[in-house]
Structure formats: C-alpha cells, structure tokens
N, C-alpha and C positions, 0 to 999 in steps of 0.2 A: 504493499500498499504506500502511496507517496506520502512521503515525510519532508517537513520542512527543515531546512539547514540554518541552525543560528549561527550569527557573526560574533566571533569572539571580541570584536571590538566594540559592539553595542552596549551601550550603559544606560543607566537609569537610577533612580534614587534607589539606594540598598536597603532602604527601610521599608520598601512595598512588599507586601505580601501577596501571596495568590488569591485571586477572587476579590476578597475584602478590599484589597487596595489597587484593583486593576485601573486599566486606561478610562478617561474620560474623554468622549469624542466631540469634536466639532467638524462637520461635514458641509462642503459646500461644492455644488456641482456647477459649473458654467461652460455653456455651449457644448455639452456632452464630454469634455474634457475634465479629468481628475488628476490631482497629484496629491499623494499622501505624504504627509510630513508629520514629525513628532516621534513619539517613542523613544526617546533616548538618542544615542550616538553623538556624533560630533556636533559642538554646539553652532557652528557655522551653518550645519543644514537641518539640524533637528532641535527640537526645545523641550526641555524637561523643566517642569513648572511645579512649585510647591502650592498648595492651598491649606488653609486653617482647616482643623478638624481631622478626624481619623482615616480620611482616605487616601489625602497624599498622592495623587495619582501622577503617571506620566501623561501628558497632553498629545492627543492625536489630532491632526489638521489635514482637512482633504481640501487643498486650494486648486485653482486652476492652474493648469500647464502653460508654459510660456509659448507653446506651440503644439498643434496636432498634426504634423507632418506624417504622411503616411509612410511606411516603409518600402524598400523595393519589391517586396513580396507581396503579390494579389492575395489579399486576404478575402476570399470569397465565402466566408464563413468559417471562422476559426474557433475550434473546441479548446478549452482551457483545462488542464491537468492541475490538481491539487498543488502541485509544486510549482506553478506559477502564479496561481491566485493568492495564496499566502504571502510570499515576497513582493508582490505588486502592492498588496495592502500595507505591508509591514515596512517602514522606511528604514529601520535599523538593520532590517535582513540583508545579507551579504548579496543576494541577487535582485535586491530591491530595482537597482537602476538599469537592469537588463529586462526584468519583468513587466515593469510599470509601462515602457512605450509599446509593449504587445497588447497589453489589455487596453490600454488608452487609445492606440491606433484601431483596434478592432472596434471598440465601442464608436468609433466615428465612421468606419467603412460600411459600405452598403451591405455587405455579406453579414455584417454584425457579429455578435459573440454567442457561440453556443456553450450551454453551460450543462456538461454531463451531471445528471443528478447525484450520482455518488461523488463526484469531485467537490459539488457544491456542500453535500453533508460531511464530508470528509474535511473541507477546510474549516468549517465551524468547529469540529472537533478538534482539528490541530490548534486551531487559535484559542480555543477554551482550555485546552491542556497544557501549553507551552509552560516552561518552568518560570517561576519569578525572576525579573519582574515584568515579563513579556506577555503573561497571560492576560487575557482579557475576561471581564464577567460575561457571563451568557447573554445578557441583555445587551452589553456593548457591542460583541461579536456579531449578533443577529443585527444589529442596527447599520454597522460597518457593512456587511455584506448586503444587506438589503438595499441601504441608500446608495451602495455603488453598483449594484447588479439586476437589482428587482426592477422588473419592466423594461430593462435595457438589454437583458440576454434572453436567449431562447433556453428555456430547462427542458432537457430531454432526458427521459427515463425509459427503461423496458417495461413493457406490459406483458402479462399472461404468457403464452407459449414462448416470447422471445427471452424470458428468463431461462426456459429450459434450452433454447437454441445456444444460449451463451454458455451453458454448462454442457451442452453436448459437443459445441466446438472446443471446450477447456478440454474435455477428455481425449477428442480427438486430436488435440494437438499438444498434448502432454503437459498442460498447464494446471498448476496447482498451487496450493499455499496463497502467499501473498500476491502473486502473479494475477490470481483470480481478480483482484480489485483492480487491477489495469487492465484487464481484458473487459471488465464491466465498462470502464472509461470508454474504452476503445469502441466497444459495440455502440455505445450512446452516440459517439462521434460519426460513426459510419451510419447508424439510422437517421441522424439528423442531416447528411449529406455534406459534412464538414469539408472543407477543401485542406485543412492542416489540423493537426493537434498540436498545440503548445505544451511543451513540457521540459523540463529539466533532466528528465531520466530517460534519456534515449535508449539505454540499454534495455529498459523495463518493458518498452513497447516494441522493439525491433522484433522481437521473436512472435509477436502476436499478429493476428489477422486484421490489419488496417485496411483492406479493400483499397480504395481510392485516397485515401486519407494519407497525406504527407506529414512527416514529423517536422515540426518547427521548434529547435532548441535556441532560446534567445541569446544573443551575444551582447557582449560589454558595449556601453555607451560610446 
C-alpha cells in the first residue's frame, strides 16, 4: 500500500502531540490553482505558529500558486496515487515541490483529476496516522482533502463484479499482499479511462495490468 515518506528536515513545535495538537487549517482556492504552505519546515517557505491555549498547532495555509502553467505531458485525465496526494498537500514533505505541480496542473486541465477511491481513503488514513507533529486531526484531514479535491476531482471506485474481476486478475498475475492495494488503484484508473497514473512508486505499479494508462513519476521543480 502506498505510504508517505517523511522529510527529515521538516520541523515543527516539539510540544505538539498527536491529534490533540494537530494542525489548524486556513484554506483558500483561487482560480482553480492551489498552493499548500505551512506545517513546519524552513521558515523562508513555511510558517510554524503558536497560539494561546492547549492546541498550539502548526499552521497550514492553502495559497494561490504563482502560475498554473501546464506541464509538457498532455494530462487527459490523470489519476492520483496516495504517494502523490499526501506530499502535494503537505508542504514539509520531501516530495512536495514535485507533487504539487502535478496535482495543480491536473486540476486546471480539461482532462481533470481522477481520484481512485482507495487512494482517497488511504490518503485520509495516512494523514491522520502520521507521527507527531505532522499528524492532522480527523476533522482537519477531512477538510483539507474535501476543500482541495471534492467537486474538482472525479472519484472512481469498483462496483459489484468489478471487485471480483480485480481479485481474478490478482490471482492470475500472482499479485498478493500489499501489492493488491496498488492493483485496486490501478483498476480504478483503468475504469476511469485515465491517460496517466501519477505515483512515486513506479516499481509498485510496473508489474500490474495498467492497460493504456501510462505511469507518471513527478520530477523535481
């Protein structure tokens, strides 16, 4: 199952505790372009703030991007893996600078964002189980995902016999264990007719049946 990679340089108030002292969110979407900043890290790029009372959160701010230039890749419907969703939303993450443009450009492209249901659910699980001080409260994680992607991305899941088809394909291709979660995400991307699946876990997906879906591994800025 895709997992987030924490940046060893990302810092925040050491007094923060999981859940009780999770992040407070300030979200702003402008012209479909979003930039997430905050949650610790270098002060030149991120802001860690104190407030009176027991919460003492790291502050997360969603700001407009300076530009919404499309990448050279024609994103005719790009599906997002958990490994891209999480760093795109977490500015302290080591892959944030690479993941954010992919999500931002997909949100402004005619093809739009395809959100495999298992990737969405897993992103919520990852964000709410990160070690302190990066963990968000459930309500804040829900708000962050919803205000960024709800109504702006096509959520696609498997239904009925499609779930059995997934397991049939997994058995036929010797896919088992954690790779089954990746196969589920790939199946949703295929069902939606995605042109690309954005992921940092290329090796996890290369052995799977992707159909006509191409893998897109975000590169550095």
